[in-house]
C-alpha positions in Angstrom: 94.0 120.6 69.8 97.0 121.4 67.5 99.6 118.8 67.7 101.9 121.4 68.8 100.1 121.9 72.0 99.6 117.8 72.2 103.6 117.5 72.0 104.0 120.6 74.8 100.9 119.0 77.3 103.3 115.7 76.1 106.7 117.5 77.2 105.1 119.4 80.3 104.0 115.7 81.8 107.5 114.1 80.8 109.6 117.1 82.7 107.1 116.9 85.8 107.3 113.1 85.9 111.1 113.7 86.0 110.9 116.2 88.8 108.5 114.0 90.6 111.3 110.8 90.6 114.2 113.0 91.4 112.4 113.9 94.6 111.2 109.8 95.1 107.7 110.2 93.7 107.6 108.3 90.1 104.6 106.9 89.1 106.1 103.2 88.9 107.6 103.4 92.1 104.0 104.8 93.6 103.0 100.8 93.3 105.7 99.2 95.5 104.7 98.9 99.0 108.2 98.5 100.0 109.0 102.0 98.4 106.1 103.6 99.6 107.4 102.9 102.9 111.3 104.6 102.1 109.3 107.5 100.8 107.1 108.1 103.9 110.4 107.2 106.5 112.6 109.6 105.0 110.6 112.3 103.9 109.2 112.2 108.0 112.9 110.9 109.1 111.0 108.2 110.5 112.0 104.6 111.7 110.0 101.7 112.3 110.8 98.8 114.3 109.0 95.6 115.5 111.6 95.2 118.1 110.3 96.9 121.7 112.7 99.4 123.4 111.9 102.1 125.6 113.3 105.0 123.5 110.4 104.9 120.7 108.3 108.1 120.4 104.8 106.0 119.8 103.7 102.7 120.4 100.9 100.3 118.7 100.8 96.7 119.7 98.6 94.3 120.6 97.4 92.8 124.0 94.9 90.1 125.1 92.4 90.5 127.7 91.9 89.0 130.9 89.6 86.7 128.9 91.4 86.0 126.1 90.0 88.8 123.3 92.5 90.3 121.0 92.7 94.7 121.7 95.2 96.9 120.1 97.1 99.9 122.4 98.0 103.1 120.4 100.1 105.4 123.0 103.1 107.8 123.6 104.3 105.7 126.8 106.2 102.3 126.8 106.5 102.0 130.3 102.8 100.2 130.3 100.6 103.5 131.2 97.7 103.1 129.4 94.5 105.4 129.6 91.9 102.7 128.8 89.5 105.3 127.0 92.0 106.8 124.6 94.5 104.1 123.9 92.4 100.6 124.3 91.4 99.8 120.5 88.7 96.7 120.0 89.2 96.7 116.6 92.2 96.7 114.2 90.4 99.0 111.5 91.5 102.0 113.9 94.4 101.6 114.1 95.7 102.9 110.3 94.2 106.3 111.8 96.6 106.3 114.9 99.5 105.1 113.3 99.0 108.3 110.5 98.2 110.6 113.6 101.6 109.2 115.3 103.2 110.2 112.1 102.2 113.7 111.9 102.3 114.4 115.5 106.0 113.1 115.8 107.1 115.5 113.1 109.9 116.2 114.6 112.7 114.3 113.1 114.6 111.6 114.0 111.5 109.7 115.7 110.7 105.9 116.4 107.6 104.0 116.2 107.0 100.2 117.5 104.3 98.4 115.4 104.3 95.0 117.2 102.9 93.7 113.7 105.1 95.6 111.2 105.9 92.2 109.3 102.6 90.5 109.7 101.6 92.0 106.6 98.5 93.7 108.2 96.5 95.7 105.8 96.2 98.8 107.9 99.9 99.6 108.2 100.5 99.9 104.2 97.0 101.7 104.0 98.0 104.5 106.4 101.4 104.6 104.3 100.2 104.7 101.3 97.3 107.7 102.7 100.5 109.8 103.7 102.2 109.1 100.7 99.5 110.4 98.9 99.4 113.1 100.8 103.0 113.4 100.3 102.8 113.0 96.5 100.3 116.1 96.1 102.7 118.2 98.5 105.4 117.5 96.1 103.4 117.6 92.9 102.6 121.3 93.6 106.3 122.2 94.3 107.3 120.4 91.1 105.0 122.3 89.2 106.2 125.6 90.6 109.8 124.6 89.9 108.6 123.9 86.3 106.4 127.5 86.1 109.9 129.0 87.4 111.5 127.5 84.4 109.3 129.4 81.8 106.8 126.2 81.7 102.8 126.9 82.2 100.4 123.7 82.6 97.7 123.8 80.4 94.5 123.2 82.7 91.6 123.9 80.6 91.3 121.5 77.4 88.3 123.9 76.0 90.6 127.0 76.6 92.8 128.0 73.6 95.9 129.1 75.0 96.6 132.7 73.8 99.3 133.6 70.7 101.9 134.9 73.5 101.6 131.4 75.3 101.3 129.2 72.0 104.8 131.4 71.0 106.1 130.5 74.6 105.3 127.1 74.1 107.0 126.6 70.9 110.1 128.0 71.7 110.1 125.5 75.0 109.6 122.8 72.3 112.2 123.7 70.0 114.5 124.5 73.0 113.9 120.8 74.7 114.3 118.6 71.6 
């Protein structure tokens, strides 16, 4: 691969990262759980709270059974109207899916989700937010690539295939204009 093509690919990747950062999805920030939560909440106009109130759009919380076992409830009702077969979970590992579903089902802006264990370091909360974040990264990566293409940049996806003469001239022009 020629030095010009390597330089072009490097410039393309840098431009793509700049665009992703401008949208809140930079590589460095993706490792910060707090930033991931912030970006997901911003995208969905979502508020997560561990303070119970009747104005939440979804509730996920732990309850105790009559004989002292923990179960987990996930539903849209804050009034205690629970359907045992649909809203109650024995394992907290099921809650990540319920949380993601609540995020997507309530994608209408100004949404509040009650999570009783929001600040308890529960792994499933971070896992669900990370999954949603990664789906958003894919969405925004495609959007940024489209923007770059509109600006004249072309992603070189097949390393075994050399670009055409016209593509090389276009690449060299972009390199010259961006240095």
